[in-house]
VOBA-1610 file (N, C-alpha, C; in pm, whole numbers, padded with zeros to 5 digits, always signed):
BEGIN
Ser-00697+05135-00294Ser-00753+05014-00351Ser-00894+05042-00404Ile-00937+04951-00488Ile-01074+04961-00541Ile-01127+04819-00563Thr-01251+04798-00529Thr-01324+04676-00562Thr-01454+04720-00626Gly-01479+04667-00745Gly-01601+04708-00814Gly-01636+04614-00925Pro-01747+04641-00992Pro-01790+04555-01103Pro-01701+04575-01226Ala-01668+04463-01289Ala-01589+04468-01411Ala-01674+04522-01525Arg-01613+04612-01600Arg-01670+04660-01727Arg-01572+04612-01833Val-01610+04512-01909Val-01518+04438-01994Val-01527+04483-02139Phe-01409+04512-02198Phe-01400+04556-02337Phe-01294+04476-02409Glu-01324+04439-02533Glu-01235+04356-02613Glu-01133+04438-02692Ser-01142+04571-02683Ser-01048+04657-02755Ser-01046+04795-02691Glu-00939+04867-02719Glu-00926+05005-02673Glu-01040+05091-02727Glu-01075+05072-02853Glu-01179+05154-02916Glu-01314+05136-02849Asp-01351+05011-02820Asp-01479+04986-02753Asp-01482+05050-02615Cys-01371+05042-02544Cys-01362+05103-02411Cys-01377+05255-02421Leu-01305+05315-02513Leu-01310+05460-02528Leu-01451+05507-02562Asp-01519+05435-02651Asp-01657+05470-02686Asp-01746+05470-02562Ala-01731+05371-02475Ala-01813+05361-02354Ala-01784+05475-02257Ile-01658+05509-02242Ile-01621+05620-02152Ile-01680+05750-02204Leu-01661+05777-02333Leu-01709+05902-02391Leu-01862+05911-02391Ala-01930+05796-02393Ala-02076+05794-02389Ala-02130+05806-02246Gly-02041+05812-02148Gly-02084+05825-02009Gly-02128+05694-01946Asn-02086+05582-02004Asn-02129+05451-01954Asn-02039+05391-01847Ile-01934+05462-01808Ile-01847+05418-01699Ile-01876+05505-01578Gln-01896+05440-01464Gln-01935+05509-01341Gln-01828+05494-01234Ala-01830+05583-01136Ala-01741+05572-01020Ala-01758+05433-00959Gly-01647+05371-00925Gly-01649+05238-00865Gly-01630+05124-00964Asp-01642+05152-01094Asp-01621+05049-01196Asp-01473+05013-01206Val-01447+04889-01245Val-01312+04846-01280Val-01315+04808-01428Val-01253+04890-01510Val-01253+04873-01655Val-01148+04769-01693Ile-01188+04674-01775Ile-01097+04570-01825Ile-01086+04589-01976Val-00963+04616-02023Val-00938+04628-02168Val-00844+04515-02204Arg-00895+04419-02279Arg-00815+04301-02309Arg-00799+04280-02459Tyr-00715+04184-02492Tyr-00676+04155-02629Tyr-00600+04271-02691Glu-00523+04341-02608Glu-00436+04450-02655Glu-00290+04422-02620Gly-00259+04300-02577Gly-00122+04263-02542Gly-00036+04240-02664Pro+00087+04188-02644Pro+00179+04168-02756Pro+00120+04084-02869Lys+00054+03974-02837Lys-00006+03888-02940Lys-00144+03939-02982Gly-00222+03984-02888Gly-00360+04024-02916Gly-00374+04152-02992Gly-00286+04249-02966Gly-00296+04382-03029Gly-00291+04377-03181Pro-00199+04316-03245Pro-00073+04281-03182Pro+00014+04404-03162Gly+00108+04390-03073Gly+00207+04496-03054Gly+00194+04572-02924Met+00105+04536-02837Met+00093+04597-02705Met+00068+04746-02714Arg-00049+04779-02762Arg-00085+04919-02782Arg-00090+04995-02650Glu-00062+05124-02658Glu-00065+05210-02540Glu-00209+05252-02510Met-00246+05249-02384Met-00383+05279-02341Met-00399+05422-02291Leu-00330+05517-02355Leu-00338+05657-02315Leu-00478+05714-02336Ala-00544+05681-02446Ala-00677+05738-02473Ala-00779+05701-02366Pro-00793+05574-02327Pro-00890+05543-02221Pro-00857+05608-02087Thr-00730+05606-02048Thr-00697+05667-01919Thr-00719+05817-01923Ser-00687+05881-02033Ser-00711+06025-02046Ser-00860+06057-02043Ala-00940+05973-02109Ala-01085+05995-02110Ala-01145+05976-01971Ile-01093+05880-01895Ile-01140+05859-01757Ile-01110+05983-01673Ile-00990+06036-01687Ile-00953+06158-01613Ile-01039+06275-01659Gly-01058+06287-01791Gly-01140+06395-01845Gly-01285+06389-01798Ala-01333+06269-01767Ala-01470+06252-01717Ala-01478+06276-01566Gly-01365+06312-01506Gly-01363+06337-01362Gly-01363+06211-01277Leu-01324+06098-01337Leu-01328+05970-01267Leu-01190+05913-01235Gly-01086+05995-01249Gly-00949+05947-01231Gly-00921+05883-01097Asp-00986+05929-00991Asp-00965+05872-00858Asp-01073+05772-00820Ala-01167+05743-00910Ala-01283+05663-00873Ala-01303+05538-00959Val-01217+05517-01059Val-01231+05404-01151Val-01097+05333-01160Gly-01100+05201-01162Gly-00979+05123-01188Gly-00976+05081-01333Leu-00856+05049-01382Leu-00842+05001-01519Leu-00734+04894-01521Ile-00765+04781-01582Ile-00671+04670-01597Ile-00664+04636-01744Thr-00541+04617-01795Thr-00525+04586-01937Thr-00402+04500-01960Asp-00405+04424-02068Asp-00285+04355-02112Asp-00209+04442-02213Gly-00260+04562-02238Gly-00189+04663-02315Gly-00085+04731-02228Arg-00034+04844-02276Arg+00074+04911-02202Arg+00037+05054-02171Phe+00119+05115-02086Phe+00104+05255-02049Phe+00237+05326-02069Ser+00229+05456-02092Ser+00349+05539-02093Ser+00372+05588-01951Gly+00465+05677-01933Gly+00492+05733-01801Gly+00389+05835-01757Gly+00292+05867-01842Gly+00195+05970-01809Gly+00066+05918-01749Thr+00062+05793-01709Thr-00061+05732-01658Thr-00088+05775-01515Tyr-00215+05793-01484Tyr-00257+05836-01350Tyr-00371+05748-01303Gly-00374+05719-01176Gly-00488+05649-01117Gly-00459+05505-01084Met-00563+05433-01049Met-00554+05292-01010Met-00559+05208-01136Val-00446+05200-01204Val-00437+05129-01331Val-00330+05021-01325Val-00356+04912-01393Val-00262+04801-01400Val-00249+04763-01547Gly-00128+04766-01598Gly-00103+04730-01737Gly-00004+04617-01749His+00024+04579-01872His+00120+04474-01902His+00080+04342-01838Val-00051+04318-01818Val-00097+04196-01752Val-00055+04074-01834Ala+00007+03978-01766Ala+00053+03856-01831Ala+00019+03737-01742Pro-00018+03626-01802Pro-00037+03606-01945Pro-00156+03687-01998Glu-00140+03731-02121Glu-00241+03817-02182Glu-00365+03738-02224Ala-00469+03811-02257Ala-00597+03749-02294Ala-00584+03659-02417Ala-00504+03699-02515Ala-00495+03624-02640Ala-00440+03483-02622Val-00374+03456-02510Val-00323+03321-02483Val-00399+03256-02368Gly-00511+03315-02328Gly-00595+03254-02226Gly-00563+03292-02084Gly-00492+03402-02064Gly-00465+03449-01929Gly-00594+03480-01855Thr-00586+03492-01724Thr-00705+03515-01643Thr-00785+03636-01689Ile-00719+03737-01743Ile-00790+03856-01792Ile-00892+03817-01900Ala-00868+03708-01973Ala-00963+03662-02075Ala-01089+03601-02014Leu-01083+03564-01887Leu-01193+03494-01822Leu-01288+03586-01747Val-01249+03712-01729Val-01332+03807-01656Val-01459+03835-01736Gln-01572+03836-01668Gln-01700+03865-01733Gln-01758+03995-01681Glu-01837+04058-01765Glu-01905+04182-01729Glu-01977+04165-01595Gly-01950+04256-01502Gly-02016+04254-01372Gly-01944+04176-01264Asp-01843+04095-01299Asp-01764+04027-01196Asp-01707+04129-01099Ser-01698+04095-00973Ser-01630+04180-00876Ser-01479+04163-00894Val-01410+04277-00908Val-01265+04276-00929Val-01202+04370-00827Thr-01089+04328-00771Thr-01017+04409-00673Thr-00878+04443-00724Ile-00841+04571-00711Ile-00703+04617-00729Ile-00663+04676-00595Asp-00560+04621-00531Asp-00511+04672-00403Asp-00360+04687-00413Ala-00316+04810-00435Ala-00173+04837-00452Ala-00095+04808-00325Asp-00151+04841-00210Asp-00080+04818-00083Asp-00055+04669-00060Gln-00151+04586-00092Gln-00138+04441-00074Gln-00077+04372-00197Arg-00053+04451-00304Arg-00001+04397-00430Arg-00093+04285-00481Leu-00223+04319-00483Leu-00326+04221-00514Leu-00407+04265-00635Leu-00425+04174-00726Leu-00511+04191-00842Leu-00595+04064-00847Gln-00726+04077-00826Gln-00807+03958-00805Gln-00945+03968-00869Val-00985+03859-00934Val-01123+03843-00981Val-01194+03766-00869Asn-01295+03826-00811Asn-01359+03768-00694Asn-01469+03669-00731Val-01428+03563-00800Val-01516+03451-00831Val-01443+03324-00787Ser-01515+03217-00770Ser-01456+03094-00717Ser-01357+03032-00816Asp-01264+02954-00761Asp-01169+02882-00846Asp-01243+02787-00940Glu-01352+02729-00892Glu-01430+02638-00974Glu-01491+02711-01094Glu-01543+02831-01069Glu-01601+02910-01177Glu-01494+02948-01279Leu-01376+02989-01231Leu-01267+03023-01323Leu-01225+02900-01404Ala-01221+02783-01342Ala-01185+02660-01413Ala-01288+02630-01523Thr-01414+02650-01493Thr-01519+02629-01593Thr-01503+02726-01709Arg-01478+02851-01676Arg-01459+02951-01782Arg-01337+02918-01866Arg-01228+02874-01800Arg-01106+02841-01874Arg-01132+02723-01969Ala-01206+02624-01924Ala-01238+02507-02007Ala-01322+02546-02129Asn-01401+02650-02117Asn-01489+02695-02226Asn-01429+02806-02311Trp-01312+02856-02274Trp-01250+02967-02347Trp-01189+02916-02477His-01202+02996-02581His-01139+02966-02709His-01067+03091-02755Pro-00947+03076-02812Pro-00875+03195-02859Pro-00954+03266-02968Pro-00948+03398-02969Pro-01019+03473-03073Pro-00950+03457-03208Thr-01023+03487-03312Thr-00964+03490-03445Thr-00858+03599-03447Pro-00738+03569-03497Pro-00634+03672-03501Pro-00679+03795-03580Arg-00639+03912-03534Arg-00674+04036-03604Arg-00606+04043-03740Tyr-00489+03980-03751Tyr-00413+03979-03876Tyr-00374+03835-03906Thr-00392+03794-04030Thr-00356+03658-04070Thr-00247+03656-04176Lys-00207+03774-04224Lys-00101+03786-04324Lys-00014+03905-04289Gly+00107+03904-04340Gly+00194+04020-04328Gly+00272+04024-04197Val+00339+04137-04179Val+00431+04155-04067Val+00361+04143-03932Leu+00243+04202-03917Leu+00175+04196-03787Leu+00132+04053-03754Ala+00094+03974-03852Ala+00060+03834-03828Ala+00184+03757-03783Lys+00296+03784-03849Lys+00421+03718-03809Lys+00462+03759-03669Tyr+00451+03887-03640Tyr+00486+03938-03508Tyr+00400+03870-03401Ala+00269+03866-03422Ala+00178+03806-03324Ala+00212+03659-03301Lys+00255+03591-03403Lys+00289+03449-03392Lys+00418+03428-03314Leu+00515+03520-03329Leu+00648+03501-03271Leu+00672+03570-03138Val+00596+03674-03106Val+00628+03757-02990Val+00607+03681-02859Ser+00694+03711-02763Ser+00684+03650-02630Ser+00592+03732-02541Ser+00567+03681-02423Ser+00485+03749-02323Ser+00548+03881-02282Ser+00464+03975-02238Ser+00517+04101-02187Ser+00604+04077-02064Ser+00579+03970-01990Ser+00661+03940-01873Ser+00802+03896-01912Leu+00821+03863-02040Leu+00952+03827-02091Leu+01008+03935-02183Gly+00942+04049-02188Gly+00991+04160-02268Gly+00922+04180-02401Ala+00826+04097-02435Ala+00754+04107-02562Ala+00852+04113-02679Val+00951+04025-02676Val+01052+04021-02780Val+01023+03907-02876Thr+01086+03913-02993Thr+01070+03808-03092Thr+01197+03727-03110Asp+01288+03736-03016Asp+01415+03664-03022Asp+01391+03514-03006Leu+01425+03441-03107Leu+01407+03296-03104Leu+01538+03224-03073Asn+01635+03298-03020Asn+01768+03242-02992Asn+01829+03179-03116Leu+01818+03251-03227Leu+01869+03198-03354Leu+02019+03199-03353
//
């Protein structure tokens, strides 16, 4: 398990830049959000950040939580496919830089250690981000795709 301060990133690229710049430390819990089925769109794979964490020698000392996805090659205290995703206002969208976050695999626990009242305030003030795509196939996909917990499919039971 790990409990540490959240290091919050709105994209895979921003997270990778911080890791490569040496701005992630042992004990941090990295949050990469807005990479889920709707937010990505397309649920991008987070291989680059996890590989960079391992390359920095932090594979056993840093947690990572994302609404993006992982391949079978992921190592460490990582949680992916978080649903509901940030783009629809899931709890991952409410985490702020420095919040205490716990990942405990033995207890099957993923927790933002702030009060329910604080989370309710944050939820009331949250607004969806501007979509990354407003035209074309990716815009249509983002509009139609279901949650990763439902398979991230676009089946509308037509």
